[in-house]
N, C-alpha and C positions, 0 to 999 in steps of 0.2 A: 168738441170735447172740452175745450177750455171753459166754455160757458157752464157745462155740467159740473166741472171741478169747482169753479167759483161758487156755484149755487149750493153744492153739497158742503163746501167749507163753511158757508153761512149756517147750514143746518147742524153740522157736526162739531165745529170748533169754537163756537161762541158760548160763553158761560151765560146761563139764563138769569134774568132778573128775578129776585126772590122777594116775597112779602110774607109776613106772618099771618097767613090766612087759613090755617088748618089747626084743629085741635090735636095736641100731641097724643100719640098712642100711649097707653098706660105703661107699657114696658119701657119706653124711652123716658117718659117723664120721671119714673121712679129712680133713675140713676143720674139725672141731671141735677146740677146745683139749683137751689130754690129760685134764683133770679135768672136762670138760663132758659132760653127758648130757641128751638130750631125752626127756622122759617122754611116753609114748603115753597117750591117754585110755583108761581102763579099759573093756574090752569091745570095743575097736576095733583094727583092724590098719592098717598103712600102705598107702594106696591109690596115692599118687603123691608125689614129692618134687622140689623145684626150688630154685634159688637166685636171689636178686634183691638189690637194694640200695636200699631205699626211703629210708634216711637218708643216702645219698650220701657214705659215709665210705670207699668203695672196699674194704670188707670184705663178703664174701658173707654175706647173711642167708639164712634158711632158711624155705621155705614148704612145708607138707605138707598133704595131705588124707588123712582117715581114713575107712574104711568099717567099719560095724558088723559084728561077728562074727554070722554067721547073720542076714544082712540080712532084715528083715521089711517088709511093706507099710507105707508111711507113714514109714519111716526116712529120714534125710537124711545126706549127707556132712558131716563136720566139717572146718573149715579151721584149721590151726595156723600161726601166724606167730611166728618167733623172731628177735629183733633182737640183733645183736652189736656190741660197742664196738670200739675200735681195737686192743684186746688179744685180740680174737676170743672174748671171754667173752659169754655170753648175758645181756643186761641186761633184756630184756622177752620174755615168752612169753604168748601169748594163744591160746585155743581158741574158735573161733566156731561155733555151730550154727544161725546165722540167715542164712547167706549163700546156701545152696542150698535149693530147695523140696523137700518130701517126695516120695519116689518111689512111683509106683503102676504096677501092671501094666496096660497098655492093653487087654489081652484079657479083663480081668475087669470086671464091671459093678457098678452101684450096689447091687444086691441082695447081692452077695458082700461088699462093704465094710460094708453094714449088718449082715450076720451076724457080723462081727468087730468091730463097734463103731466103725468109722472112717467111717461114712457122712457125717457133718457135714464132716469134713476133705476127704473125697473130692469132695463136691459142689462145693467151692470150688476145690481144687487140680487136679482132673483137666482143667480148662479153662485153667489158667495155665501158661505156659512162662517159665522164667527162665534167664538165662545170666549167668555171672560172668567178667569179664576182669580179669586182674591184671597190671599192668605197673609194676614198681618202686614209684613213689610214688602210684599211682592204682589203686583198685579200682572197677570199673564193674559195677553190678548192673542188668540190664535185665529188666523184667517185661512180658510180653505176654499178651494173652488173646484169646479168640474173640469178644469184644464190642468189638473195635477200639480198646482202650485200651492204650497203650504208655507205660511209665514207665522213666526212666533216672536212676539215682543214681550220682554220681561222688564217691567218697570219696578224699580226698587225705591223705597221711601228714603228721602233725604230730610233728616230732621232739622237741618239748618234753614231750610226754606219751606218745610212742611208740604212737600210736593213729591210725587213719584217721577223718577227720571230713568232714561235708558240711553245707552251709548252705542248699542248695536242690536241686531235682530237675527234670527235664524231663518234661513231660506232652504226649503226642500223642494226638489223637483222630481216627480215620479214619472216613469215611463210605463211600458206595457205591463199589465197585471200588477201595477203598484210597485214595480222595481224602482228603488231609489237611485236616480242617476246623479243627483247633486245634493249635498247636505253640508252647508257651510254657514258661518256667521259673517254678516256684512256690517262693517262699521257705519254708523250714521254720520260721522264726521263732526259731530258736536254732541253736547248733552241735551237731549230733547226732553222737555217736561211733558207730562201726560196731557195737559190741556192743549198742547200744540199738535198732538197726534191726529193724523187724518188717515183713516182706513183706506179710503178711495185712492189717495195718492200712491200708496205703496202697492196696492193691488194692481193698479194700472201700470205701474212701473215694471211689474214682472209678468204681465199678461199681454202687453202690447196693444191693449184696446184703445 
């Protein structure tokens, strides 16, 4: 299991190298300063774009998701967050590949994923559902599984470091017919930055896999 954790950490927790290799979408280019360019991660294309204001300076910051070219089993979306100052220049850009879980085809079984070397990842993530909600200064990541474990992480924006951080998370355990047996907040013991987050680590911690 340690080998799987280390492998997934390399997938989920490293920031991707970026190059300016894609034409900007018209909606993004229109709000950028004339000499500002957003670099797309190499090998990815723009999946979605939106605007928000986590640093509350009344300047639209940019949120984008990227999908891998020729998407394969086990790949995941990337999240790009670009923070701008009062002059509309980008002062912080981060690419996260640890916010969304890997995608798998629900119509393919374990034997298929074993044949392509993804059986260890599939065994874990085919029963895990995660959702990510982003609202200005808060990013909420919810993890649910078919073993009645529900985890919720609320990351709030820290403008001093232009990064989202969390100090605890919510743990819910359900019993028969969805009856809530436990509902509590668990301290992380430190201030965790979003780029340090690992879905697998906390899922395994509470499922005993």
